[in-house]
Legacy VTK file of the C-alpha trace (Angstrom):
# vtk DataFile Version 3.0
C-alpha trace
ASCII
DATASET POLYDATA
POINTS 469 float
-38.925 -43.625 -64.556
-37.152 -46.717 -63.245
-34.184 -44.581 -62.068
-36.520 -42.225 -60.110
-38.282 -45.248 -58.552
-34.910 -46.760 -57.636
-33.797 -43.499 -55.991
-37.012 -43.361 -53.907
-36.546 -47.006 -52.842
-32.881 -46.411 -51.926
-33.779 -43.302 -49.851
-36.536 -45.163 -47.972
-34.248 -48.149 -47.304
-31.487 -45.883 -45.961
-33.934 -44.253 -43.526
-35.390 -47.591 -42.416
-32.187 -49.573 -41.939
-29.890 -46.789 -40.834
-31.969 -45.762 -37.865
-35.476 -47.128 -37.259
-35.114 -50.870 -37.723
-31.671 -51.176 -36.166
-32.901 -49.531 -32.974
-36.198 -51.483 -32.946
-34.650 -54.903 -33.681
-31.563 -54.654 -31.494
-33.201 -53.013 -28.479
-36.278 -55.250 -28.774
-34.141 -58.403 -29.059
-31.969 -57.404 -26.112
-35.137 -56.702 -24.042
-36.496 -60.206 -24.821
-33.125 -61.817 -24.170
-33.059 -60.295 -20.671
-36.717 -61.051 -19.934
-36.456 -64.704 -21.052
-33.100 -65.029 -19.217
-31.291 -65.899 -22.464
-33.644 -68.779 -23.268
-32.203 -69.185 -26.772
-28.982 -70.356 -25.157
-30.216 -71.850 -21.821
-32.794 -74.095 -23.382
-30.941 -75.373 -26.412
-31.554 -79.005 -25.385
-35.296 -78.376 -25.128
-35.267 -76.900 -28.593
-34.124 -80.138 -30.054
-36.449 -82.160 -27.843
-39.509 -80.078 -28.843
-38.824 -80.689 -32.549
-39.494 -84.413 -32.067
-42.889 -83.995 -30.441
-45.599 -86.001 -32.243
-48.832 -84.428 -33.351
-52.294 -85.948 -34.011
-52.363 -87.786 -37.366
-54.433 -84.914 -38.882
-52.320 -82.178 -37.445
-49.109 -80.469 -38.503
-46.215 -81.593 -36.331
-43.729 -79.243 -34.695
-41.082 -80.613 -37.084
-43.231 -79.914 -40.147
-43.921 -76.312 -38.970
-40.182 -75.885 -38.439
-39.520 -77.096 -41.973
-42.053 -74.704 -43.474
-40.522 -71.689 -41.641
-37.018 -72.927 -42.358
-37.951 -73.419 -46.060
-38.780 -69.705 -46.204
-35.778 -68.682 -44.149
-33.226 -71.045 -45.654
-33.441 -69.983 -49.248
-31.741 -67.914 -51.888
-30.913 -65.294 -49.224
-28.497 -67.762 -47.719
-26.482 -67.913 -50.938
-27.090 -64.712 -52.978
-28.083 -62.630 -49.900
-24.838 -63.466 -48.081
-22.809 -62.965 -51.249
-24.419 -59.537 -51.655
-23.513 -58.604 -48.117
-19.900 -59.671 -48.743
-19.784 -57.715 -52.058
-21.329 -54.522 -50.712
-20.523 -54.556 -46.960
-17.277 -56.508 -46.796
-16.287 -59.494 -44.652
-17.298 -57.664 -41.459
-20.935 -57.950 -42.382
-20.777 -61.683 -41.430
-20.192 -60.733 -37.814
-23.253 -58.501 -37.757
-25.363 -61.244 -39.304
-24.391 -63.418 -36.410
-25.225 -60.665 -33.908
-28.691 -60.011 -35.345
-29.393 -63.759 -35.371
-28.335 -64.303 -31.765
-30.280 -61.264 -30.542
-33.220 -61.867 -32.889
-33.661 -65.448 -31.705
-35.280 -64.146 -28.513
-37.738 -62.120 -30.627
-38.412 -65.250 -32.686
-39.297 -67.158 -29.532
-41.789 -64.504 -28.435
-43.615 -64.017 -31.722
-43.949 -67.751 -32.332
-45.160 -68.445 -28.785
-47.735 -65.695 -29.210
-48.891 -67.227 -32.502
-49.501 -70.512 -30.639
-51.391 -68.866 -27.846
-53.746 -67.004 -30.218
-54.064 -69.677 -32.932
-57.514 -70.433 -34.389
-59.373 -73.640 -35.204
-59.835 -74.484 -38.870
-61.185 -77.274 -41.046
-57.707 -78.766 -41.595
-56.353 -78.016 -38.117
-55.046 -74.905 -36.434
-53.796 -71.710 -38.035
-52.896 -68.172 -37.093
-50.079 -65.597 -37.089
-49.431 -61.968 -36.259
-52.694 -60.760 -37.809
-54.624 -62.820 -35.295
-52.640 -61.753 -32.198
-52.667 -58.162 -33.352
-56.443 -58.135 -33.615
-56.955 -60.098 -30.366
-54.735 -57.823 -28.305
-55.368 -54.399 -29.783
-58.990 -54.857 -30.975
-57.870 -52.961 -34.109
-58.598 -55.096 -37.158
-57.385 -52.288 -39.387
-53.804 -52.597 -38.114
-54.005 -56.401 -38.602
-55.186 -55.870 -42.160
-52.323 -53.437 -42.929
-49.831 -56.012 -41.565
-51.463 -58.746 -43.707
-51.204 -56.610 -46.822
-47.536 -55.980 -46.109
-47.034 -59.750 -45.636
-48.746 -60.596 -48.954
-46.656 -58.001 -50.834
-43.463 -59.084 -49.042
-43.706 -62.851 -49.536
-46.113 -63.155 -52.426
-44.455 -60.397 -54.502
-41.068 -59.041 -53.278
-39.376 -62.209 -51.936
-40.759 -64.517 -54.545
-39.747 -62.244 -57.415
-36.331 -61.955 -55.866
-36.002 -65.764 -55.378
-36.915 -66.281 -59.001
-34.317 -63.726 -60.104
-31.587 -65.123 -57.878
-32.187 -68.648 -59.263
-31.975 -67.708 -62.911
-28.907 -65.508 -62.272
-26.900 -68.644 -61.300
-27.201 -69.807 -64.937
-25.511 -66.616 -66.240
-22.072 -68.345 -66.161
-23.098 -71.055 -68.599
-22.496 -70.689 -72.359
-26.146 -71.219 -73.265
-27.262 -68.223 -71.195
-28.747 -65.403 -73.231
-29.831 -62.344 -71.188
-32.695 -61.658 -73.583
-34.424 -65.062 -73.321
-32.951 -67.392 -70.701
-34.284 -65.562 -67.566
-37.817 -65.696 -68.933
-37.530 -69.408 -69.899
-36.231 -70.299 -66.379
-38.888 -68.126 -64.829
-41.621 -69.913 -66.782
-40.344 -73.352 -65.646
-40.250 -72.280 -61.994
-43.684 -70.762 -62.195
-45.204 -73.987 -63.683
-43.573 -76.193 -61.020
-44.721 -73.967 -58.115
-48.204 -73.761 -59.646
-48.416 -77.532 -59.652
-47.577 -77.669 -55.926
-50.005 -74.883 -55.151
-52.919 -76.767 -56.779
-52.221 -79.541 -54.235
-52.999 -77.139 -51.380
-51.316 -76.399 -48.048
-50.802 -80.052 -47.126
-48.708 -80.592 -50.250
-46.672 -77.488 -49.414
-45.917 -78.907 -45.978
-45.043 -82.358 -47.289
-42.823 -81.126 -50.043
-40.867 -78.677 -47.879
-40.526 -81.099 -44.910
-38.953 -83.607 -47.338
-36.640 -81.237 -49.252
-35.385 -78.877 -46.528
-33.392 -81.408 -44.374
-31.740 -82.958 -47.422
-30.941 -79.617 -49.035
-29.516 -78.117 -45.803
-27.452 -81.181 -44.907
-25.800 -81.498 -48.348
-25.069 -77.772 -48.481
-23.498 -77.648 -44.981
-21.418 -80.815 -45.657
-20.070 -79.221 -48.847
-19.199 -76.054 -46.918
-17.351 -78.056 -44.266
-15.468 -79.918 -47.039
-14.394 -76.671 -48.739
-13.413 -75.132 -45.389
-11.224 -78.198 -44.629
-9.596 -77.901 -48.078
-8.841 -74.264 -47.346
-8.167 -74.716 -43.582
-4.869 -72.856 -43.727
-6.555 -69.563 -44.630
-9.368 -69.826 -41.995
-7.461 -67.931 -39.283
-7.070 -65.026 -41.731
-10.722 -65.204 -42.657
-11.771 -64.838 -38.984
-9.351 -61.984 -38.657
-10.839 -60.188 -41.606
-14.369 -60.661 -40.257
-13.602 -59.084 -36.898
-11.323 -56.389 -38.233
-13.980 -55.376 -40.792
-16.764 -55.569 -38.254
-15.070 -53.033 -35.950
-13.562 -50.719 -38.563
-15.502 -47.781 -37.167
-13.913 -45.189 -39.471
-15.270 -47.085 -42.522
-18.585 -47.785 -40.846
-19.462 -44.254 -39.795
-17.851 -42.737 -42.859
-20.597 -44.265 -44.970
-23.093 -45.999 -42.729
-25.686 -46.737 -45.388
-23.205 -48.930 -47.191
-21.424 -50.293 -44.141
-20.911 -53.858 -42.935
-23.398 -53.184 -40.068
-26.141 -52.074 -42.525
-25.618 -54.999 -44.908
-25.153 -57.503 -42.089
-28.452 -56.439 -40.498
-30.364 -56.154 -43.826
-29.215 -59.500 -45.241
-29.323 -61.168 -41.817
-32.864 -60.020 -41.320
-33.804 -61.058 -44.861
-32.331 -64.512 -44.151
-33.512 -65.312 -40.630
-36.636 -63.082 -40.456
-36.587 -62.918 -36.640
-39.093 -60.273 -35.509
-40.480 -59.739 -38.996
-43.743 -61.708 -38.309
-43.455 -64.380 -40.929
-42.513 -67.571 -39.022
-45.483 -67.215 -36.590
-47.747 -68.094 -39.493
-46.099 -71.517 -39.640
-45.751 -71.776 -35.875
-49.482 -71.422 -35.372
-50.166 -74.461 -37.524
-48.231 -76.787 -35.254
-50.069 -79.192 -32.966
-48.165 -78.960 -29.678
-49.006 -79.490 -25.988
-47.537 -76.154 -24.823
-47.044 -72.869 -26.777
-43.490 -72.399 -25.448
-42.381 -75.557 -27.237
-43.061 -74.091 -30.650
-41.353 -70.873 -29.623
-38.248 -72.811 -28.803
-38.483 -74.669 -32.130
-38.478 -71.421 -34.014
-35.327 -70.278 -32.148
-33.723 -73.355 -33.556
-34.798 -72.334 -37.041
-33.011 -68.984 -36.676
-29.857 -70.765 -35.602
-30.071 -73.247 -38.513
-30.501 -70.426 -40.983
-27.872 -67.898 -39.996
-25.308 -69.600 -37.754
-25.148 -72.748 -39.970
-26.300 -72.042 -43.581
-25.332 -68.405 -43.907
-21.985 -69.036 -42.272
-21.504 -71.931 -44.649
-21.879 -69.652 -47.666
-19.689 -66.987 -46.123
-16.798 -69.331 -45.310
-17.018 -71.072 -48.725
-16.651 -67.655 -50.419
-14.107 -66.048 -48.095
-11.767 -68.965 -47.918
-11.520 -69.253 -51.740
-9.260 -66.215 -52.098
-11.610 -64.668 -54.727
-12.088 -60.905 -54.223
-15.805 -60.030 -54.011
-16.861 -57.468 -56.697
-18.478 -54.207 -55.451
-21.638 -54.875 -57.410
-24.734 -56.680 -56.094
-25.636 -57.899 -59.622
-22.412 -59.976 -59.573
-23.256 -61.771 -56.325
-24.202 -65.077 -57.995
-21.072 -64.966 -60.187
-18.965 -64.329 -57.074
-20.277 -67.445 -55.340
-19.689 -69.552 -58.427
-16.189 -68.197 -58.963
-15.391 -68.892 -55.286
-16.420 -72.532 -55.581
-14.691 -72.927 -58.958
-11.424 -71.746 -57.320
-11.672 -74.667 -54.851
-13.635 -77.386 -56.715
-13.012 -76.625 -60.329
-15.849 -77.023 -62.844
-18.030 -78.921 -60.344
-18.306 -75.781 -58.121
-20.678 -73.701 -60.299
-22.752 -76.790 -61.023
-23.117 -77.523 -57.308
-24.292 -73.921 -56.602
-26.787 -74.119 -59.468
-28.300 -77.354 -58.046
-28.325 -75.901 -54.549
-30.028 -72.719 -55.758
-32.732 -74.736 -57.512
-33.554 -76.488 -54.234
-33.147 -73.368 -52.137
-35.314 -71.241 -54.418
-38.013 -73.875 -54.816
-38.448 -74.413 -51.057
-38.311 -70.634 -50.482
-41.122 -70.024 -52.968
-43.264 -72.783 -51.384
-42.567 -71.597 -47.837
-43.372 -67.997 -48.742
-46.632 -68.956 -50.435
-47.655 -70.966 -47.383
-47.602 -67.669 -45.428
-49.500 -65.882 -48.131
-52.096 -68.560 -48.363
-52.920 -68.290 -44.654
-52.881 -64.497 -44.741
-55.372 -64.374 -47.648
-57.696 -66.453 -45.458
-57.512 -63.797 -42.809
-58.113 -60.912 -45.241
-61.192 -62.631 -46.687
-62.454 -63.726 -43.269
-63.016 -67.262 -44.459
-61.579 -70.042 -46.597
-61.619 -68.758 -50.189
-63.642 -70.585 -52.834
-61.896 -72.807 -55.398
-62.268 -70.083 -57.990
-60.616 -67.406 -55.800
-57.850 -69.788 -54.932
-57.166 -70.603 -58.604
-57.042 -66.896 -59.477
-54.540 -66.337 -56.649
-52.459 -69.313 -57.773
-52.284 -67.922 -61.322
-51.231 -64.485 -60.072
-48.625 -65.962 -57.742
-47.101 -67.981 -60.586
-47.085 -64.948 -62.912
-45.257 -62.878 -60.243
-42.602 -65.640 -60.120
-42.289 -65.588 -63.867
-41.943 -61.750 -64.081
-39.383 -61.617 -61.262
-36.922 -63.698 -63.219
-36.361 -60.937 -65.743
-36.189 -57.783 -63.640
-33.247 -55.917 -62.022
-31.538 -57.220 -58.893
-31.149 -53.826 -57.245
-34.798 -52.987 -57.759
-35.987 -56.331 -56.403
-33.694 -56.228 -53.355
-34.907 -52.655 -52.607
-38.588 -53.509 -52.874
-38.225 -56.643 -50.765
-36.351 -54.728 -48.020
-39.025 -52.023 -47.799
-41.860 -54.511 -47.635
-40.040 -56.550 -44.985
-39.342 -53.394 -43.110
-43.049 -52.474 -43.098
-43.942 -55.847 -41.547
-41.242 -55.405 -38.884
-42.416 -51.866 -37.970
-45.829 -53.304 -37.073
-44.870 -56.687 -35.631
-42.030 -55.665 -33.289
-43.975 -53.039 -31.243
-46.922 -55.496 -30.974
-44.817 -58.371 -29.670
-43.125 -55.983 -27.198
-46.609 -55.021 -26.014
-47.791 -58.635 -25.764
-44.378 -60.067 -24.775
-45.337 -60.389 -21.101
-47.708 -63.288 -21.974
-45.013 -65.136 -23.911
-42.609 -64.664 -21.020
-45.208 -65.937 -18.524
-45.786 -68.913 -20.829
-42.030 -69.671 -20.812
-41.970 -69.484 -16.978
-45.009 -71.798 -16.846
-43.272 -74.265 -19.247
-40.040 -74.302 -17.196
-41.896 -74.769 -13.916
-43.878 -77.761 -15.321
-40.677 -79.117 -16.863
-39.035 -79.240 -13.413
-42.027 -80.973 -11.929
-41.877 -83.723 -14.610
-44.801 -85.614 -16.204
-46.991 -84.340 -19.031
-46.626 -80.657 -19.840
-50.019 -79.047 -20.632
-51.099 -75.422 -20.898
-54.216 -73.417 -20.029
-54.598 -69.696 -20.665
-55.510 -69.165 -17.022
-51.959 -70.291 -16.161
-50.738 -66.947 -17.454
-53.830 -64.785 -16.561
-54.445 -64.194 -20.257
-57.453 -61.776 -20.558
-58.155 -62.371 -24.280
-60.462 -64.871 -25.896
-58.740 -67.848 -27.618
-59.872 -70.886 -29.571
-57.429 -73.142 -27.817
-55.979 -73.502 -24.263
-59.341 -72.922 -22.486
LINES 1 470
469 0 1 2 3 4 5 6 7 8 9 10 11 12 13 14 15 16 17 18 19 20 21 22 23 24 25 26 27 28 29 30 31 32 33 34 35 36 37 38 39 40 41 42 43 44 45 46 47 48 49 50 51 52 53 54 55 56 57 58 59 60 61 62 63 64 65 66 67 68 69 70 71 72 73 74 75 76 77 78 79 80 81 82 83 84 85 86 87 88 89 90 91 92 93 94 95 96 97 98 99 100 101 102 103 104 105 106 107 108 109 110 111 112 113 114 115 116 117 118 119 120 121 122 123 124 125 126 127 128 129 130 131 132 133 134 135 136 137 138 139 140 141 142 143 144 145 146 147 148 149 150 151 152 153 154 155 156 157 158 159 160 161 162 163 164 165 166 167 168 169 170 171 172 173 174 175 176 177 178 179 180 181 182 183 184 185 186 187 188 189 190 191 192 193 194 195 196 197 198 199 200 201 202 203 204 205 206 207 208 209 210 211 212 213 214 215 216 217 218 219 220 221 222 223 224 225 226 227 228 229 230 231 232 233 234 235 236 237 238 239 240 241 242 243 244 245 246 247 248 249 250 251 252 253 254 255 256 257 258 259 260 261 262 263 264 265 266 267 268 269 270 271 272 273 274 275 276 277 278 279 280 281 282 283 284 285 286 287 288 289 290 291 292 293 294 295 296 297 298 299 300 301 302 303 304 305 306 307 308 309 310 311 312 313 314 315 316 317 318 319 320 321 322 323 324 325 326 327 328 329 330 331 332 333 334 335 336 337 338 339 340 341 342 343 344 345 346 347 348 349 350 351 352 353 354 355 356 357 358 359 360 361 362 363 364 365 366 367 368 369 370 371 372 373 374 375 376 377 378 379 380 381 382 383 384 385 386 387 388 389 390 391 392 393 394 395 396 397 398 399 400 401 402 403 404 405 406 407 408 409 410 411 412 413 414 415 416 417 418 419 420 421 422 423 424 425 426 427 428 429 430 431 432 433 434 435 436 437 438 439 440 441 442 443 444 445 446 447 448 449 450 451 452 453 454 455 456 457 458 459 460 461 462 463 464 465 466 467 468
């Protein structure tokens, strides 16, 4: 039964990522790059400036929204996901991760700007996401509901089960690890901790992630730099292997479904989520003076995730001299062996600690998205009873994920993520003109100086909105 299910999942993934999603993501990203005049590179300074914008004391700041989306992006995918790509797709997959991030950053700008434009007013501030701009623009609530269901399944089930599994797998190299019991014990501990944070509500999710993410990311990147410096003599060869592998077209087209392009795009998309439709849920909660500011902030989140953190993992592993195994189930062991080769016994311990922080913030960031999406599906704020039932289910999912198969979990997560992308990308291409007009309005007012404000009439927006009137 499990084998047949795995075969179906593998077939679906091959179809999605060999043709449909590659075309949609790459062509869509290139289209947005051209229309925004390469804003992800041109306006790098404004991205950093927008992060520091203050919000009302009761609102979520641009920085806090960035940390929530980065918490979901910067997670176990940055360690185990990258290691899986190296194991299955080779060193060339790193290049294609970079490509999908640089191209996808333009899509991230558009979707997050749209989320700001169409955000709604709530009791605790503003909220929104793809479901809201899908309904507002297409008048088809059914399509928005389908997207929302995909999002709940992706982040509440697929990604969180995978994060739980990836975390417990890093303990497999320790002598106390018993495959029969240890995964379930670790899964139980994670589930209880996450449940505690959930009971505190969305504000606690924001405060916890905004505190942990900068610390976690900074320590991890500093360690990666230190290891790269230790192994500096082999870095030229590492770069050579990345580019040679990335353009080994005989190998790529000889088995495209297992090629570096496929794994680079799949794991890159899993990591940075640009165009998927997840980050807009956090972007909509930010209290900013102009929608384009939050769009630029989310571009920065993509760069932090892939260009910094994913590259950090890749260079730590590739410079170690350890050969990656051709088995995705050994990805965690590969990372630990790579660090042990450079740092000795402290290497595996460092990765375990990093994975605990990465996994925990990933779980919280994912459930922030799910929390907001459930509000949309119910059409109102759920009662305390409904919330508690959801929190129990979410914690049980995390517990179960710790003891399942890596291949099955990666496959399910990829399909669910692909479903979100298939809906979100065409919609943001359709609505993209309003995000592009918003960017032009922002740049025009930036040149004039003074306070930068926004009204929907500035871009001739024909749809009803709760804000910007």
